[in-house]
C-alpha positions as CSV (number, residue, x, y, z in Angstrom):
1,M,73.2,83.8,131.3
2,A,72.5,85.2,127.8
3,F,71.8,88.6,129.5
4,L,75.1,88.5,131.3
5,S,77.0,87.6,128.2
6,N,75.4,90.4,126.3
7,L,76.2,92.9,129.1
8,K,79.8,91.7,129.2
9,S,80.0,92.2,125.4
10,V,78.7,95.7,125.8
11,F,81.6,96.5,128.2
12,H,84.1,94.9,125.8
13,A,82.7,96.8,122.9
14,L,82.9,100.2,124.7
15,I,86.5,99.5,125.8
16,I,87.4,98.5,122.2
17,F,85.9,101.7,120.9
18,Q,87.9,103.8,123.4
19,C,91.1,102.0,122.7
20,L,90.6,102.4,119.0
21,I,89.9,106.1,119.2
22,F,92.8,106.7,121.5
23,S,95.2,104.8,119.3
24,V,94.1,106.7,116.3
25,Y,94.6,109.9,118.2
26,L,98.1,108.9,119.2
27,L,99.2,107.8,115.8
28,S,97.7,110.7,113.9
29,A,98.9,113.5,116.2
30,K,100.8,116.2,114.3
31,I,103.4,116.4,117.1
32,R,104.9,113.0,117.6
33,R,106.2,112.7,121.1
34,R,108.7,110.3,122.5
35,G,107.5,106.7,122.9
36,Q,104.0,107.6,121.6
37,P,103.9,104.6,119.1
38,L,104.5,102.3,122.0
39,L,101.5,103.7,123.9
40,A,99.4,103.3,120.8
41,L,100.5,99.7,120.5
42,F,99.6,99.2,124.1
43,F,96.0,100.4,123.6
44,I,95.7,98.4,120.4
45,A,96.8,95.2,122.3
46,V,94.2,96.0,125.0
47,G,91.5,96.5,122.4
48,L,92.3,93.2,120.7
49,I,92.2,91.4,124.1
50,E,88.7,92.8,124.7
51,L,87.8,91.8,121.1
52,G,88.7,88.2,122.1
53,G,86.3,88.6,125.0
54,I,83.5,89.2,122.5
55,F,84.5,86.2,120.5
56,L,84.3,84.1,123.7
57,Y,80.5,84.8,124.1
58,Y,79.6,84.6,120.4
59,L,80.8,81.2,119.1
60,D,79.5,81.9,115.6
61,L,82.2,84.5,115.2
62,R,84.9,81.9,116.1
63,Y,83.4,79.3,113.8
64,L,84.2,81.6,110.9
65,L,87.9,81.1,111.7
66,I,87.8,77.3,112.0
67,A,88.2,76.4,108.4
68,D,91.1,78.6,107.4
69,A,92.9,79.8,110.5
70,S,91.9,77.7,113.5
71,Y,95.0,78.9,115.5
72,L,93.5,82.4,115.5
73,I,90.5,81.4,117.4
74,Y,92.3,82.2,120.7
75,F,94.3,85.1,119.3
76,N,93.6,87.2,122.3
77,D,95.2,84.9,124.8
78,P,98.8,85.6,123.8
79,L,98.1,89.3,123.6
80,A,97.3,89.3,127.3
81,F,101.1,88.8,127.8
82,L,102.0,91.7,125.5
83,A,100.2,94.7,127.1
84,A,102.1,95.0,130.3
85,P,105.6,95.0,128.7
86,L,104.5,97.6,126.2
87,L,103.3,99.9,129.0
88,W,106.6,99.4,130.8
89,L,108.7,100.1,127.6
90,F,106.6,103.2,127.0
91,I,107.1,104.6,130.5
92,R,110.8,103.8,130.3
93,S,111.1,105.8,127.1
94,V,109.3,108.8,128.6
95,V,111.2,109.1,131.9
96,D,114.7,108.3,130.5
97,K,115.7,110.5,127.6
98,T,118.8,108.4,126.9
99,S,116.8,105.1,126.6
100,R,116.6,103.3,123.2
101,L,114.9,100.2,122.1
102,R,117.6,97.5,121.8
103,P,117.5,93.8,120.8
104,I,117.7,92.8,124.4
105,H,114.3,94.3,125.0
106,L,112.8,91.6,122.8
107,A,113.2,89.4,125.9
108,H,110.1,91.1,127.3
109,L,108.1,89.6,124.4
110,L,109.1,86.0,125.2
111,P,105.9,85.1,127.2
112,F,103.8,86.4,124.3
113,A,105.8,84.6,121.7
114,F,105.8,81.3,123.8
115,Y,102.0,81.4,124.2
116,L,101.5,82.3,120.5
117,L,103.7,79.4,119.3
118,L,102.0,77.0,121.7
119,I,98.6,77.9,120.3
120,I,99.7,77.5,116.7
121,A,101.4,74.2,117.5
122,R,98.4,72.8,119.3
123,F,95.6,73.9,117.0
124,R,97.0,74.3,113.5
125,A,96.6,70.7,112.5
126,R,93.3,70.2,114.2
127,S,90.3,69.5,112.0
128,P,87.3,71.9,111.9
129,E,85.2,69.3,113.7
130,T,87.7,69.0,116.5
131,M,88.0,72.7,116.9
132,R,84.2,73.0,117.0
133,Q,84.1,70.4,119.8
134,I,86.8,72.3,121.7
135,L,84.8,75.5,121.4
136,E,81.6,73.9,122.5
137,T,83.1,72.1,125.5
138,G,84.5,75.2,127.2
139,G,88.0,75.9,126.0
140,P,91.3,74.6,124.8
141,W,93.2,74.2,128.1
142,S,92.9,71.7,131.0
143,R,92.3,73.1,134.5
144,P,96.0,72.9,135.5
145,E,97.1,74.6,132.2
146,S,94.5,77.3,132.7
147,L,95.7,77.9,136.3
148,A,99.3,78.1,135.1
149,F,98.6,80.6,132.4
150,N,96.4,82.8,134.5
151,L,98.9,82.8,137.4
152,G,101.6,83.8,134.9
153,Y,99.5,86.5,133.5
154,Y,98.6,88.1,136.8
155,A,102.1,87.7,138.1
156,Q,103.4,89.5,135.0
157,W,101.0,92.4,135.6
158,L,102.0,92.7,139.2
159,A,105.7,92.7,138.3
160,Y,105.4,95.1,135.4
161,G,103.0,97.3,137.3
162,A,105.3,97.6,140.2
163,A,108.2,98.3,137.8
164,C,106.2,101.1,136.1
165,L,105.3,102.8,139.4
166,G,108.9,102.5,140.5
167,L,110.1,104.2,137.3
168,L,107.6,107.0,137.8
169,R,108.5,107.5,141.4
170,K,112.2,107.7,140.6
171,Y,111.4,110.2,137.8
172,R,109.4,112.4,140.1
173,D,112.2,112.4,142.6
174,S,114.6,113.5,139.9
175,L,112.4,116.4,139.0
176,K,113.1,118.0,142.3
177,D,116.7,118.5,141.3
178,Y,115.6,120.7,138.4
179,Y,112.3,122.3,139.1
180,S,110.7,124.2,141.9
181,S,107.2,123.1,140.9
182,T,107.0,119.5,139.6
183,E,103.3,119.2,138.9
184,P,103.5,120.2,135.1
185,W,106.0,117.4,134.5
186,S,104.9,114.8,137.1
187,L,103.2,112.4,134.6
188,S,100.4,111.8,137.2
189,W,98.2,110.5,134.4
190,L,100.6,107.7,133.7
191,G,100.6,106.7,137.3
192,S,96.8,106.7,137.3
193,L,96.8,104.6,134.1
194,T,99.1,102.0,135.7
195,T,97.2,102.0,138.9
196,A,93.9,101.6,137.1
197,F,95.2,98.5,135.3
198,L,96.6,97.0,138.5
199,V,93.3,97.4,140.2
200,M,91.5,96.0,137.2
201,R,93.8,93.0,137.0
202,T,93.6,92.4,140.8
203,L,89.8,92.2,140.6
204,D,90.1,89.9,137.7
205,A,92.6,87.7,139.6
206,V,90.2,87.5,142.7
207,E,87.3,86.6,140.4
208,F,89.4,83.9,138.7
209,G,90.7,82.5,142.0
210,L,87.1,82.2,143.3
211,W,86.0,80.7,140.0
212,Y,88.8,78.1,140.0
213,A,88.4,77.3,143.7
214,T,84.6,76.5,143.3
215,G,85.0,74.6,140.1
216,G,83.4,77.4,138.0
217,D,80.1,77.2,139.9
218,T,80.0,80.5,141.7
219,P,82.0,83.2,139.8
220,L,81.7,86.7,141.3
221,V,80.5,88.5,138.3
222,V,80.3,91.7,140.3
223,L,84.1,91.8,140.4
224,Y,84.3,91.5,136.7
225,Y,81.8,94.3,136.2
226,A,83.6,96.5,138.7
227,A,86.9,96.0,136.9
228,Q,85.4,96.8,133.5
229,V,83.5,99.8,134.7
230,L,86.5,101.2,136.5
231,F,88.7,100.9,133.4
232,L,86.0,102.2,131.1
233,V,85.5,105.3,133.2
234,F,89.3,105.9,133.4
235,L,89.8,105.5,129.6
236,T,86.9,108.0,129.0
237,L,88.4,110.5,131.4
238,L,91.9,110.1,129.9
239,F,90.6,110.6,126.4
240,F,88.7,113.8,127.3
241,K,91.8,115.0,129.1
242,A,93.8,114.4,125.9
243,L,91.3,116.4,123.9
244,N,90.9,119.3,126.3
245,I,94.3,119.7,128.0
246,S,97.3,120.3,125.9
247,P,99.5,118.5,126.2
248,V,98.2,115.5,128.0
249,F,101.7,114.0,127.8
250,Q,103.5,116.6,129.8
251,G,106.9,115.3,130.5
252,V,107.1,113.3,127.3
253,V,108.3,116.2,125.2
254,E,111.2,117.0,127.4
255,P,112.1,114.2,129.8
256,V,114.4,114.9,132.6
257,V,118.1,114.9,131.6
258,P,120.1,112.6,133.8
259,K,121.8,114.6,136.6
260,P,125.5,115.3,135.8
261,K,128.0,113.4,137.8
262,Y,130.2,115.9,139.5
263,E,132.2,113.6,141.8
264,K,135.2,114.0,139.4
265,T,134.7,117.8,139.1
266,L,135.3,118.8,142.7
267,L,134.5,122.5,143.2
268,P,137.4,124.5,144.9
269,E,136.4,125.8,148.3
270,A,137.0,129.4,147.4
271,Q,134.9,129.1,144.3
272,K,132.2,127.3,146.2
273,A,132.1,130.0,148.8
274,D,131.8,132.6,146.1
275,Y,128.9,130.7,144.5
276,I,127.2,130.4,147.9
277,R,127.6,134.2,148.5
278,K,126.2,135.1,145.0
279,L,123.3,132.7,145.5
280,E,122.3,133.9,148.9
281,Q,122.6,137.6,148.0
282,F,120.5,137.0,144.8
283,M,117.8,135.1,146.7
284,E,117.4,137.9,149.3
285,A,117.6,140.8,146.9
286,E,115.6,139.5,143.9
287,R,113.4,136.9,145.5
288,P,113.3,134.6,142.4
289,Y,111.4,132.0,144.4
290,L,108.2,134.1,143.8
291,D,108.3,132.7,140.2
292,P,106.2,129.5,140.5
293,L,108.0,127.9,137.5
294,I,111.6,128.8,138.2
295,S,114.0,126.0,137.4
296,L,117.6,125.2,138.2
297,G,118.7,126.3,134.8
298,D,116.8,129.6,135.2
299,L,118.4,130.4,138.6
300,A,121.9,129.3,137.4
301,G,121.7,131.7,134.5
302,K,120.6,134.6,136.6
303,I,123.6,134.3,138.9
304,S,126.1,133.2,136.2
305,V,126.9,129.8,137.8
306,P,127.0,126.6,135.8
307,A,123.9,124.5,136.6
308,H,125.8,121.4,137.7
309,Y,127.9,123.5,140.1
310,L,124.8,125.1,141.5
311,S,123.3,121.7,142.0
312,Q,126.5,120.6,143.8
313,V,126.3,123.6,146.1
314,L,122.7,123.0,147.0
315,N,123.4,119.4,147.8
316,S,126.7,119.7,149.6
317,H,126.3,123.0,151.5
318,F,122.6,123.4,152.0
319,G,121.8,119.6,152.1
320,M,118.8,120.1,149.9
321,N,117.7,119.5,146.3
322,F,116.5,122.5,144.2
323,F,112.9,121.8,145.0
324,D,113.3,121.9,148.7
325,F,115.8,124.9,148.6
326,I,113.3,127.1,146.7
327,N,110.4,126.0,148.8
328,S,112.3,126.9,152.0
329,Y,112.3,130.5,150.9
330,R,108.7,130.3,149.9
331,I,107.8,129.0,153.3
332,R,109.6,131.9,155.0
333,E,107.7,134.3,152.8
334,S,104.4,132.5,153.5
335,Q,105.1,132.7,157.2
336,R,105.6,136.4,156.9
337,L,102.4,136.8,155.0
338,L,100.4,134.7,157.4
339,A,101.7,136.7,160.4
340,D,100.8,140.0,158.7
341,T,97.6,141.4,160.1
342,K,97.4,144.5,157.9
343,N,95.4,142.7,155.4
344,G,93.0,140.6,157.4
345,K,91.1,139.4,154.3
346,R,94.1,137.5,152.9
347,T,93.3,133.8,152.8
348,I,95.7,130.9,152.9
349,L,95.1,130.4,149.2
350,D,96.1,134.0,148.6
351,V,99.2,133.5,150.7
352,L,100.4,130.4,148.8
353,Y,100.1,132.0,145.4
354,E,101.8,135.2,146.6
355,A,104.7,133.1,148.1
356,G,105.3,131.4,144.7
357,F,103.4,128.1,145.2
358,N,100.9,127.0,142.6
359,S,99.5,124.0,144.4
360,K,97.6,123.9,147.7
361,S,98.6,120.3,148.4
362,V,102.3,121.0,147.7
363,F,102.1,124.1,149.9
364,N,100.5,122.3,152.8
365,T,103.1,119.5,152.6
366,A,106.0,121.8,152.4
367,F,104.7,124.0,155.2
368,K,104.3,121.1,157.5
369,K,107.7,119.8,156.6
370,H,109.5,123.0,157.3
371,T,107.5,124.3,160.3
372,G,105.9,121.2,161.9
373,L,102.6,123.0,161.7
374,T,99.8,123.4,159.2
375,P,99.3,127.0,157.8
376,S,96.1,127.3,159.9
377,E,97.9,126.2,163.0
378,F,100.7,128.6,162.3
379,K,98.4,131.6,162.1
380,K,97.3,130.9,165.7
381,S,100.7,129.9,167.0
382,P,103.1,131.9,169.2
383,Q,105.5,131.9,166.3
384,A,103.2,134.0,164.2
385,A,102.6,136.3,167.2
386,A,106.3,136.8,167.6
387,R,106.7,137.7,164.0
388,R,103.9,140.3,164.4
389,A,105.7,141.8,167.4
390,D,108.9,142.1,165.4
């Protein structure tokens, strides 16, 4: 048992170190990006929660608090209810440029405040001897109380985790109205961070459920270690990404501007037809879709059409967002290149870059969506043969 406690403490210590380093990195960065302090607070909260885990296995450390601040002995328990809201507030600040922290957002801290006040009320007046007995007999809460708090904690993570992923999914969908290539702004690292926490907390919940159901006799320690190792590896990768890829917070600097509402600015049919003509002529003559990073604003500027009107034309006339519209031209170009037998050494990877794509996965998905075939299937299809004949 001592070996297991020491091993758990090693994992706690490593995660604390990672959270500390990452928090310092965030708070000391020369370029302060939107919502960055919230992410730093999130990692600080996670680190303090892990510090409480170390205190759990080394009672001598908790004994030091008994005389003067007994209510701090379980300081990490309330913090467990703080991390998830901080992550949600951070993601919200990133994906919505218009968002601001308001007094109403303090409601997200109510579970944390309730738990903190409960601990203070329960333990502040206890004598050091009583607190020592509580520590030595396994904890401050009865089994029903422990069950209630843990169910609340895991339910909170599930709710906030789902809300975080929902915000990111909505954000990625909005990118397609403005960009032809969404990867640089997709915030995939934030989705991975949220998913890693959800998996970690799910494993924790399964372990707790089995521990509670068996009366604490047969806890599945392997689930605990799996959760800790998973999160430790992820934090390490995220930290090295932050050091080596600039910026790691792509999308934080310039969040997507909410799409203009043009229902009240109806475009006259004659002007709409003129915009469509200018757009189609420019697409055929200049082939701007070959630029992998072209945006709605770029294209609007090139054809001298207000960006919100161009977006309206794409949605109402072509039935596509900007992302799909540009990719439809890229797919046609890639079909032409795939059917071309003059350069037999041209690979599919060569084709996707020549056609304006910068991601193989996006190319394959778009190609399948527009043609019903994979690029490899298309090369062997009658469609490709017909193009060659033409």
